[in-house]
C-alpha positions as CSV (number, residue, x, y, z in Angstrom):
1,X,0.0,0.0,0.0
2,X,1.0,3.7,0.1
3,X,2.6,3.4,3.5
4,X,4.9,0.6,2.5
5,X,5.8,2.5,-0.6
6,X,6.7,5.6,1.4
7,X,8.7,3.5,3.9
8,X,10.7,1.9,1.0
9,X,11.3,5.4,-0.5
10,X,12.4,6.8,2.8
11,X,14.8,3.9,3.5
12,X,16.2,4.2,0.0
13,X,16.8,8.0,0.6
14,X,18.4,7.4,4.0
15,X,20.7,4.8,2.5
16,X,21.5,7.1,-0.4
17,X,22.5,9.9,2.1
18,X,24.7,7.4,4.0
19,X,22.5,7.3,7.1
20,X,22.0,3.6,7.0
21,X,23.4,3.3,10.5
22,X,20.6,5.6,11.8
23,X,17.7,3.5,10.4
24,X,19.2,0.1,11.3
25,X,18.6,0.2,15.1
26,X,14.9,1.3,14.5
27,X,14.3,-2.0,12.7
């Protein structure tokens, strides 16, 4: 759904900006 799509886009953006270390603990 839209929420999952937004999450994927956000995660991709975070990874692109090199902030993968920030999103990993949340998961």
